[in-house]
SERO-4910 file (N, C-alpha, C, O; in steps of 0.05 Angstrom, whole numbers):
BEGIN
 pado doro    nc1    nc2    nc3   cac1   cac2   cac3    cc1    cc2    cc3    oc1    oc2    oc3
  Met    A   2277   2101   1357   2305   2101   1353   2318   2113   1378   2309   2134   1387
  Pro    A   2338   2099   1390   2351   2110   1414   2366   2135   1409   2376   2140   1387
  Thr    A   2367   2151   1429   2382   2176   1428   2412   2170   1431   2419   2152   1446
  Ala    A   2428   2184   1416   2457   2179   1417   2468   2187   1445   2458   2205   1457
  Val    A   2488   2172   1453   2501   2178   1479   2526   2194   1473   2542   2186   1457
  Arg    A   2529   2216   1486   2552   2233   1483   2574   2224   1502   2569   2221   1526
  Arg    A   2598   2221   1492   2620   2212   1509   2639   2235   1514   2646   2249   1496
  Thr    A   2646   2238   1539   2667   2258   1546   2686   2244   1565   2679   2223   1576
  Ala    A   2709   2255   1568   2729   2242   1585   2723   2245   1615   2731   2228   1631
  Arg    A   2709   2266   1623   2705   2271   1651   2677   2264   1662   2673   2259   1686
  Ser    A   2657   2264   1644   2630   2258   1654   2616   2240   1635   2621   2240   1611
  Arg    A   2598   2225   1646   2582   2207   1629   2555   2221   1626   2540   2224   1646
  Gln    A   2548   2228   1602   2523   2241   1597   2503   2221   1585   2511   2206   1567
  Phe    A   2479   2220   1595   2459   2202   1586   2440   2216   1567   2437   2240   1568
  Pro    A   2428   2200   1550   2408   2212   1532   2384   2222   1548   2378   2212   1569
  Ser    A   2372   2243   1537   2347   2251   1551   2325   2232   1542   2321   2228   1518
  Ala    A   2312   2220   1561   2291   2200   1555   2266   2209   1570   2266   2214   1594
  His    A   2245   2212   1555   2220   2222   1567   2198   2201   1564   2175   2207   1558
  Gln    A   2205   2175   1569   2185   2154   1567   2167   2155   1592   2177   2159   1614
  Pro    A   2142   2151   1589   2124   2151   1612   2130   2126   1629   2137   2105   1619
  Gly    A   2126   2129   1655   2129   2107   1673   2157   2102   1683   2163   2082   1696
  Arg    A   2176   2119   1675   2203   2116   1684   2204   2118   1715   2189   2134   1726
  Ile    A   2220   2103   1727   2221   2101   1756   2228   2128   1769   2213   2138   1786
  Leu    A   2249   2141   1760   2257   2167   1770   2267   2184   1746   2279   2173   1728
  Pro    A   2262   2209   1747   2274   2226   1726   2304   2226   1729   2315   2224   1751
  Glu    A   2318   2226   1706   2348   2224   1707   2361   2245   1725   2380   2239   1739
  His    A   2350   2270   1726   2363   2290   1742   2362   2283   1772   2377   2295   1788
  Glu    A   2344   2265   1779   2342   2257   1807   2362   2234   1814   2372   2233   1837
  Trp    A   2368   2216   1795   2385   2194   1802   2413   2197   1791   2432   2186   1802
  Leu    A   2417   2211   1769   2443   2213   1756   2465   2223   1775   2487   2213   1773
  Pro    A   2460   2243   1792   2482   2252   1810   2491   2230   1829   2513   2232   1840
  Ser    A   2475   2210   1834   2483   2188   1852   2496   2165   1838   2504   2145   1851
  Ala    A   2497   2165   1812   2508   2143   1797   2538   2139   1802   2553   2158   1801
  Ser    A   2546   2114   1807   2574   2108   1812   2591   2113   1788   2615   2119   1791
  Cys    A   2580   2112   1764   2596   2115   1740   2603   2144   1734   2619   2149   1716
  Arg    A   2591   2163   1747   2595   2191   1741   2624   2200   1744   2633   2220   1733
  Val    A   2640   2185   1760   2668   2193   1764   2687   2174   1750   2711   2175   1755
  Val    A   2677   2157   1732   2693   2138   1718   2694   2146   1689   2675   2157   1678
  Asp    A   2716   2140   1675   2719   2145   1647   2696   2132   1632   2693   2107   1634
  Pro    A   2680   2147   1617   2657   2135   1602   2666   2114   1581   2649   2098   1573
  Glu    A   2691   2114   1573   2701   2095   1554   2697   2066   1564   2694   2047   1549
  Leu    A   2698   2063   1591   2694   2037   1603   2665   2027   1597   2661   2003   1593
  Phe    A   2646   2044   1597   2618   2037   1593   2609   2039   1563   2592   2024   1554
  Phe    A   2621   2057   1549   2614   2063   1521   2640   2063   1504   2650   2085   1499
  Pro    A   2650   2040   1496   2675   2040   1481   2672   2053   1453   2655   2047   1438
  Ser    A   2690   2073   1448   2689   2086   1422   2710   2074   1404   2730   2063   1414
  Gly    A   2706   2075   1379   2726   2066   1360   2726   2036   1356   2742   2025   1341
  Arg    A   2708   2022   1369   2705   1993   1364   2676   1985   1368   2661   1998   1383
  Glu    A   2669   1963   1356   2642   1954   1356   2632   1946   1384   2610   1954   1392
  Thr    A   2648   1931   1398   2640   1922   1425   2663   1926   1445   2686   1929   1437
  Ala    A   2657   1926   1470   2676   1928   1491   2690   1901   1495   2679   1880   1488
  Ser    A   2714   1902   1506   2727   1877   1513   2713   1864   1536   2699   1878   1551
  Arg    A   2716   1839   1540   2704   1824   1562   2714   1836   1588   2698   1839   1607
  Ala    A   2739   1843   1590   2750   1855   1615   2737   1882   1621   2731   1887   1644
  Asp    A   2733   1898   1600   2721   1924   1605   2691   1921   1613   2682   1935   1631
  Glu    A   2677   1902   1600   2649   1897   1608   2648   1888   1637   2631   1898   1652
  Glu    A   2665   1870   1645   2665   1861   1673   2671   1883   1693   2660   1885   1714
  Ala    A   2690   1900   1685   2697   1923   1703   2674   1942   1706   2668   1952   1727
  Ala    A   2661   1947   1683   2637   1965   1684   2615   1953   1701   2602   1966   1717
  Lys    A   2611   1927   1698   2590   1913   1713   2596   1913   1743   2578   1916   1759
  Arg    A   2621   1911   1750   2629   1912   1779   2621   1939   1791   2612   1940   1813
  Ile    A   2626   1960   1776   2618   1987   1785   2588   1989   1788   2578   2000   1808
  Cys    A   2574   1978   1768   2544   1979   1769   2533   1963   1792   2513   1971   1804
  Arg    A   2545   1940   1798   2535   1923   1820   2533   1938   1846   2514   1933   1862
  Gly    A   2551   1956   1851   2551   1971   1876   2537   1998   1874   2537   2014   1893
  Cys    A   2525   2003   1851   2512   2030   1847   2485   2031   1860   2469   2013   1857
  Pro    A   2480   2053   1874   2454   2056   1887   2431   2062   1868   2407   2061   1876
  Val    A   2437   2069   1843   2416   2076   1824   2416   2058   1800   2410   2066   1777
  Arg    A   2424   2033   1804   2426   2013   1783   2399   2009   1768   2398   2009   1743
  Glu    A   2377   2007   1783   2351   2001   1771   2341   2024   1753   2333   2018   1730
  Pro    A   2342   2049   1762   2332   2070   1743   2350   2072   1718   2340   2078   1696
  Cys    A   2376   2067   1721   2394   2067   1698   2386   2045   1678   2384   2049   1654
  Leu    A   2381   2021   1689   2373   1999   1673   2346   2004   1659   2342   1997   1636
  Ala    A   2328   2017   1674   2301   2023   1663   2304   2042   1638   2290   2038   1618
  Val    A   2321   2062   1640   2325   2080   1618   2336   2065   1594   2327   2070   1571
  Ala    A   2355   2047   1599   2367   2032   1576   2347   2013   1563   2346   2011   1539
  Ile    A   2331   1999   1580   2311   1980   1569   2289   1995   1554   2282   1988   1532
  Arg    A   2278   2015   1567   2256   2029   1554   2264   2046   1530   2249   2050   1511
  Gly    A   2289   2055   1531   2299   2071   1508   2313   2053   1487   2322   2063   1467
  Gln    A   2313   2027   1492   2326   2007   1474   2354   2016   1467   2361   2015   1443
  Glu    A   2369   2023   1487   2397   2032   1482   2413   2009   1470   2413   1987   1480
  Gln    A   2426   2015   1448   2442   1995   1433   2471   1995   1439   2486   1978   1430
  Ile    A   2480   2014   1456   2509   2016   1461   2513   2017   1491   2500   2031   1506
  Gly    A   2533   2002   1500   2543   2005   1527   2531   1988   1548   2511   1974   1544
  Val    A   2544   1990   1572   2535   1976   1596   2518   1996   1611   2527   2018   1618
  Trp    A   2493   1989   1616   2474   2005   1631   2463   1988   1654   2454   1966   1648
  Gly    A   2462   1998   1678   2450   1983   1700   2462   1956   1704   2449   1937   1714
  Gly    A   2487   1953   1696   2501   1927   1700   2497   1907   1678   2504   1884   1682
  Met    A   2485   1915   1656   2479   1895   1635   2488   1906   1608   2486   1930   1602
  Thr    A   2498   1888   1591   2506   1895   1564   2480   1896   1547   2459   1889   1556
  Thr    A   2483   1905   1522   2460   1906   1504   2448   1879   1500   2424   1876   1501
  Ala    A   2465   1859   1496   2454   1831   1492   2440   1821   1517   2419   1809   1515
  Glu    A   2451   1827   1540   2438   1818   1565   2411   1832   1569   2391   1820   1577
  Arg    A   2410   1859   1563   2385   1873   1565   2364   1863   1546   2341   1861   1552
  Arg    A   2373   1856   1522   2355   1846   1501   2343   1819   1511   2319   1816   1509
  Arg    A   2360   1801   1521   2350   1775   1530   2331   1779   1554   2310   1766   1556
  Leu    A   2338   1797   1572   2321   1803   1595   2293   1813   1586   2273   1804   1596
  Ala    A   2293   1831   1567   2268   1843   1558   2251   1822   1544   2226   1821   1548
  Val    A   2263   1805   1528   2248   1784   1514   2237   1764   1535   2213   1757   1533
  Glu    A   2253   1755   1554   2243   1737   1574   2221   1749   1591   2201   1736   1598
  Ala    A   2224   1774   1599   2204   1788   1615   2177   1789   1600   2156   1785   1611
  Arg    A   2178   1795   1574   2154   1796   1558   2141   1769   1555   2117   1766   1555
  Arg    A   2158   1749   1552   2148   1721   1551   2134   1713   1576   2113   1699   1575
  Leu    A   2144   1722   1599   2130   1716   1624   2103   1728   1625   2084   1717   1637
  Gln    A   2100   1751   1612   2074   1765   1611   2054   1752   1591   2030   1754   1595
  Thr    A   2065   1739   1571   2048   1730   1549   2047   1700   1545   2028   1691   1532
  Leu    A   2066   1685   1554   2067   1657   1548   2065   1639   1573   2068   1649   1595
  Gly    A   2059   1614   1569   2061   1594   1589   2037   1590   1607   2035   1569   1620
  Gln    A   2018   1608   1608   1996   1605   1626   1978   1582   1618   1969   1566   1635
  Glu    A   1972   1580   1593   1955   1558   1584   1968   1531   1589   1955   1513   1600
  Glu    A   1993   1528   1581   2007   1503   1585   2009   1496   1615   2005   1473   1623
  Ala    A   2016   1516   1632   2018   1511   1660   1991   1502   1672   1990   1484   1688
  Gly    A   1969   1515   1663   1943   1507   1672   1936   1478   1665   1924   1464   1681
  Arg    A   1943   1470   1641   1938   1443   1632   1955   1423   1648   1946   1401   1655
  Leu    A   1980   1430   1653   1997   1413   1669   1987   1410   1698   1987   1389   1710
  Leu    A   1977   1433   1709   1966   1432   1735   1941   1414   1737   1935   1402   1757
  Ala    A   1927   1412   1714   1903   1395   1713   1910   1366   1707   1892   1349   1706
  Gly    A   1936   1360   1705   1945   1332   1701   1948   1323   1673   1952   1300   1668
  Glu    A   1945   1341   1654   1947   1334   1625   1977   1333   1617   1993   1347   1628
  Ala    A   1983   1316   1598   2009   1316   1585   2009   1337   1563   1993   1335   1545
  Val    A   2027   1356   1565   2027   1379   1547   2055   1383   1535   2074   1386   1551
  Pro    A   2058   1384   1509   2084   1392   1498   2088   1422   1502   2069   1438   1498
  Val    A   2112   1429   1511   2117   1457   1516   2140   1466   1498   2162   1455   1499
  Ala    A   2135   1486   1482   2156   1497   1464   2179   1508   1481   2175   1519   1503
  Ala    A   2203   1507   1470   2226   1516   1485   2224   1545   1493   2233   1553   1515
  Thr    A   2212   1562   1476   2210   1590   1483   2191   1595   1506   2193   1616   1520
  Ser    A   2173   1577   1511   2153   1580   1532   2162   1567   1559   2151   1573   1580
  Arg    A   2183   1551   1558   2191   1536   1582   2197   1552   1606   2186   1546   1628
  Pro    A   2212   1574   1605   2217   1589   1629   2191   1600   1641   2187   1600   1665
  Ala    A   2172   1609   1624   2147   1620   1633   2130   1598   1646   2117   1603   1667
  Val    A   2129   1574   1634   2114   1552   1645   2125   1545   1673   2110   1541   1692
  Val    A   2152   1542   1674   2164   1536   1700   2157   1557   1721   2151   1551   1743
  Phe    A   2159   1582   1713   2152   1604   1731   2124   1602   1741   2119   1605   1765
  His    A   2105   1596   1724   2077   1594   1732   2072   1570   1750   2057   1571   1769
  Leu    A   2086   1548   1744   2083   1524   1761   2095   1528   1788   2083   1520   1808
  Val    A   2118   1541   1790   2130   1547   1816   2112   1566   1831   2108   1562   1855
  Ser    A   2101   1585   1817   2082   1604   1830   2058   1590   1841   2045   1599   1861
  Ala    A   2050   1567   1829   2027   1552   1838   2035   1532   1860   2018   1517   1869
  Gly    A   2060   1532   1868   2069   1515   1890   2082   1489   1882   2089   1473   1900
  Trp    A   2087   1484   1857   2100   1460   1849   2129   1460   1855   2142   1481   1854
  Gln    A   2141   1437   1862   2169   1434   1867   2183   1428   1840   2171   1419   1821
  Glu    A   2209   1433   1839   2224   1429   1815   2223   1400   1805   2221   1395   1781
  Ala    A   2224   1380   1823   2223   1352   1815   2196   1345   1801   2196   1331   1781
  Ala    A   2174   1356   1812   2148   1351   1799   2147   1364   1772   2135   1353   1753
  Ile    A   2158   1388   1769   2159   1402   1744   2175   1386   1723   2167   1383   1700
  Ala    A   2198   1376   1732   2215   1360   1715   2200   1336   1704   2202   1330   1680
  Asp    A   2187   1322   1722   2171   1298   1714   2149   1306   1694   2146   1293   1674
  Ala    A   2134   1327   1700   2111   1334   1683   2120   1344   1656   2106   1340   1636
  Met    A   2143   1357   1655   2153   1368   1629   2173   1350   1615   2181   1356   1592
  Gly    A   2180   1328   1628   2200   1310   1615   2227   1322   1613   2242   1318   1593
  Leu    A   2235   1337   1633   2261   1351   1633   2278   1341   1657   2267   1329   1676
  Ser    A   2303   1346   1656   2320   1340   1679   2316   1361   1700   2309   1384   1694
  Pro    A   2321   1354   1726   2319   1374   1747   2339   1398   1742   2332   1420   1749
  Asp    A   2362   1392   1731   2381   1414   1725   2369   1433   1704   2372   1458   1706
  Ser    A   2356   1422   1684   2343   1439   1664   2321   1456   1676   2319   1480   1670
  Val    A   2306   1445   1694   2284   1460   1707   2296   1482   1724   2286   1504   1725
  Arg    A   2318   1476   1738   2331   1496   1755   2341   1520   1738   2339   1543   1746
  Thr    A   2353   1513   1715   2363   1534   1696   2339   1551   1686   2341   1575   1685
  Leu    A   2318   1538   1678   2294   1552   1668   2282   1570   1690   2273   1592   1685
  Arg    A   2282   1559   1715   2271   1575   1738   2289   1599   1742   2278   1621   1747
  Asn    A   2315   1596   1741   2333   1619   1745   2329   1640   1724   2328   1664   1729
  Thr    A   2326   1631   1699   2321   1649   1677   2295   1665   1682   2294   1689   1679
  Ala    A   2274   1650   1689   2248   1663   1694   2248   1682   1718   2237   1704   1716
  Glu    A   2261   1674   1739   2262   1691   1763   2278   1716   1759   2271   1737   1769
  Asn    A   2300   1714   1743   2315   1738   1736   2298   1757   1720   2298   1781   1725
  Ala    A   2284   1747   1700   2267   1764   1684   2244   1775   1700   2236   1798   1697
  Ala    A   2233   1759   1718   2210   1768   1735   2219   1791   1753   2203   1809   1758
  Ala    A   2243   1790   1762   2253   1812   1780   2254   1839   1766   2252   1860   1779
  Phe    A   2256   1838   1740   2259   1863   1725   2235   1868   1706   2236   1888   1691
  Arg    A   2215   1852   1707   2193   1855   1687   2178   1881   1689   2166   1890   1669
  His    A   2178   1893   1712   2165   1919   1715   2180   1941   1699   2168   1963   1695
  Leu    A   2204   1936   1691   2219   1955   1675   2213   1953   1645   2220   1971   1629
  Val    A   2201   1931   1637   2197   1925   1609   2169   1931   1601   2150   1919   1611
  Pro    A   2165   1950   1583   2138   1956   1574   2127   1932   1559   2141   1919   1543
  Ala    A   2101   1927   1563   2088   1905   1549   2086   1912   1519   2080   1935   1512
  Val    A   2090   1893   1502   2087   1897   1473   2071   1874   1462   2069   1852   1474
  Asp    A   2059   1879   1439   2045   1858   1424   2066   1838   1415   2089   1845   1411
  Glu    A   2058   1813   1411   2076   1792   1402   2090   1799   1376   2113   1793   1373
  Glu    A   2075   1811   1357   2088   1819   1331   2108   1841   1335   2127   1843   1319
  Asp    A   2104   1858   1355   2123   1879   1360   2149   1869   1373   2170   1881   1371
  Glu    A   2147   1845   1386   2170   1834   1400   2194   1830   1381   2217   1834   1389
  Ala    A   2188   1821   1357   2209   1816   1337   2224   1842   1330   2248   1841   1324
  Glu    A   2210   1865   1331   2223   1890   1325   2239   1902   1348   2256   1919   1344
  Ser    A   2232   1894   1372   2244   1905   1396   2274   1898   1397   2282   1876   1391
  Phe    A   2290   1918   1404   2319   1915   1406   2331   1904   1380   2349   1886   1381
  Gly    A   2323   1913   1357   2335   1906   1332   2330   1878   1323   2345   1867   1307
  Ala    A   2308   1865   1333   2299   1839   1324   2317   1816   1331   2314   1794   1320
  Ala    A   2335   1820   1350   2352   1798   1358   2342   1787   1385   2334   1803   1402
  Ala    A   2343   1761   1388   2335   1749   1414   2352   1726   1420   2348   1713   1441
***
């Protein structure tokens, strides 16, 4: 269960998180966070279920220029934070990133191997980004992947972007068993 985040008007206080493998301890990166001088209401809206789209975008803009975006995102992903913008991502975005990163670790290798061997293989929609990632890693071009998987080049490009975004952050996502994946982040994907 995530630790509650305390909101104050002058400072943004983060939960204490003692998960192993965290990139930096909070006391080392928190003083450099761009959000420390911004009203925490922008990142953690109180009195309403979710932030407005404008508030989310404003918070993300601050995060994009933050020198400690990755450790902040790591705390939110590993702590399964359910509230607020952390590391430039909303809860829903962090949830999707974590699911895709885990899928890259666990799915698609068998299908990609069979496609590389020239076999016709049906690929489940949930495995497609991982299969595309593995095929690109093996040196395949998007057009060849589209032909082999029976997809449009635009679909392959979208799947590749999804996979590459998840791959860039997969070191932040702890590996879980497939049955645990449904429980992660409140079972939403």
